[in-house]
N, C-alpha and C positions, 0 to 999 in steps of 0.2 A: 514517513520518509522525510528526512532533513528536519523533522520537528522533534523537540525534546520529549522524553517520556512523561515529563510533568504535565504536558497538555492533556494527558489522559488521567490525571490524578483524581478527577471527579468520580472515577469508577471505584476508587478504594472504599469510601464509606458505604457506597451502595452494595458492594460485594461483601464487605465485612459484616454489614448488617444482615446479610443472608447466611452468614456462617461460611462464606466461601473465601479462600485465600486468593490474593492477587499478586502477581509478579509483573513488574514493568521493567523494560530495558530499552536502551537507546539502540536504534539501528545504525549501521555505518553511515557516517557523514551527518549524524544528528546528535544534539545535546553535547555531552562530554566528548563524543567522537567526531564532533564537527571540526573540519579543517578551517572553516571561515570564522570559527569561534563566535557564531551567532546562533540565536534560537528563534528565528523567524519563519522556519519552514520553507525557505526559499531554496529549491533544488539547484537553480542556476547559480546562486551565490556560492554553492559548494563546489561548482566546477571551476571557478576562478582560481583558487589555490592549487588545484590539480594542474591547470594549464601553466601556472607559474613554475611548477616543478617539472614542466615539460612532459607530463604524463599524456599518453595517447587516449583520447576520449572517443571510444567507438563502442559498437554493440557488444563486443567481447566482455565489457565490464558487467553487463546485465546478469549472465549466469553466475559470475563470481559473486555478485552482490546477493542474489537470492540464496546461493549456497552458504554464504557467510551468515545470513539471518537464520537459515535452517539450523546451522550449528549452534547459533546463539539460543534458539529455542530449547534445544537439547541440553545445553549448558545450564540455562536458567532453571529448567525442570530438575536437572541433576542436583543443583545447589539447594533447591527447595526441598528435595527429598533427603539429602545428606545432612543439611544443617537444621532443618525445621521439621523433619519426620513427616513430610507431606507425601504419603505414598498412594493416596487414593487415585485409582485409574481414571476417574472422571476429570478430564482436562479440556477446557475450551480455549481455543486460540482466537484472539481479537485483534482487529486492525482497523485503521481509518485510511480511506483513500488508497494510495499506493501501498500503505501498510497492510491493507486487506489482501492485495496480491502477494506480498511477501509472506504473510501468515498462511495463505492458501498453498503456497509452494511446499512449506513444511508439512502441512496437513495432508495434502493430496499425494505428493510424491513420496514423502518419507513415512507417512502414517502417524505423524505426531498429533496427539490429541484425539478426542472423541467428538468434539463439536467445533465448527468453524463459524464465528460470528463476525461478519464484515460490514462495515458502514462506509457509505460514500464510495463504494468500489465493488469489485467482483474478482473472479479468479481467472479471467481470460486475458492473457498478455496482449494478443493481437488486437482485440477490441479496445483494450485500454489505450494502446498506442494510437489507434485510429481516432479515438475520441479526443485524446489529448493534443494531437497534432493539428495546429491551425491550418486553415485552408490555404494560407499564403506561403506555407513552408516551401513548396517547390520553387516559388519565385525567389524567396530569400536565399535558398541554397543553390540557385543557378549561378552561372558565371557572372553575369551583371550584378546579381544580388550580393555575391561575395565581395565584389569590388566596392559596392556601396557600403557593405559592412565594414570594410577596412577604413573607409572614409569616416563612417559614423564612430568607429572606435577612437579616432583622434579626438573627438569631442565628448563622447560618452564613457570612454574608458573600457576596462576589461570585461564589463558585463556584456558587451556586444559579441566578442568571439566566444564567450562562455555560452551565451544563449544560442548562438549558431551551432556550437558543438552539441548542445543538448537536443536541438532540433534535428541534427543529423542522426543522432541515436534513435530518436522517435521515428524518423523516416525509414531507417533500416529495419526497425522492428515491424513496421507496417508491411515491408516487403517480405520478411521472413528469412529463413535460413537455419543452419545448424544451431547457432547461438540462441536464436529465438525459440527453437523447438525445445532445447534443453532447459530454458528458463520459464516455459509456459506451463503452469499447473494443469491446464486442460489436456495436455498430452498424456497425462497420467490419471485422468478422471475415472477410468475403469477400476482403479485400485480402491475407490471409496465404496464401501459396502453400505447396505441399507440401515445399519445400526449406527452410522456416523452422520450426524445432522449438519446440514449446511444452510445458513441463513444470511441473507443480505438485506440491509436497510439503506435505501437510496432516496434522493429527493427528486420530486417531479420537476423542480426548477433548476436542477443541476446542469450547468453548461459544460462541465468537464467529463462527467461520467453519464452516459446515456442509460436511462432506466431500462430501455428495451434490451440493452446489452446484458445488464445484470439479471433481468428476467430470463433471457435465453440461457445464460450461464447456469443459473440455478436449476433449470430444467434438465441439465445434463447429469445431475446427481440423483440417486435413488430417493433420498430424503432431503430434497433441496427446495427452498422457497425464497421469494424475494418480496419485500414490502416497499411500496413506493408511497412516499409521504407528500401530500399536497402542500405547497408553500415552502418546502425545504429545498435549499440550494446546496452548494458544495461547502457545507459548514455554516451557512447563513440561512436566515429565514425571511421570506417575503411576508409571510403572515403565519400565525399560529405559534405553537411552542418553539423554543430554541432547539438547536441541535443537541445540546447537552441533555435537555429534558427528554427528547425523543430517545436518546441512547440509554438513559436510565430505565425507561420503560421497556425498551428492547431487551436489555440485559435481564431485567427482572422477569420478563415473560419467558425468555428463552432458557433461563437457568432456574426458573421457579421451582421445578421439581427436584433441584439439588439443594434447595434451601434447608439449612440446618441439618 
């Protein structure tokens, strides 16, 4: 999410070496689709140009975002089939962090793909929102907090109102409602049969995604499992192999039976 697909380019040689095709695409507000024209993975940075266009930043954007990515998955697979004759029904969807949630929506609700491989994330929107929302959010979004925010914006610029808008969306996701229900893959978990594998890889040191949330989410699927890696944070490593090395092993083991 907000990160260019090139960040996952390390997957290409790994998959091609296994005889598996790989399709990468930018999600909305990322890479070539970035409004901020940056490639730093900063979601708040993408909110700034939206506010400049006087767009309304609220929770109604979330189901529209996940629907757009679900369509993108279908489009990408359609191009792979039409242009490159890749008709094999064995399709795995992959995502990192919030990208895992986006991939999960297409996999769970729409039945796209036969395996879901998520890293640094899981498929539960509510749990994602709660773990992402800082504990100080209620104070920042209170009346006095908003007044201080206006003052801070005079010195720090548009990043302040953009950050507060993003916090407001997270807060509303924690509360729930129709928009949240429509965008939460776990509302459709009963659509996933036992022949469709779900796997999550998360870090024990991750401060944004709780390993316990990913474990509980995986338990909701007939063939679901979650692997918690000691020393791994949210894309960083306190000790042990790097995130990229862990993902290469993860992909190799989860798709090893598809090799060649």
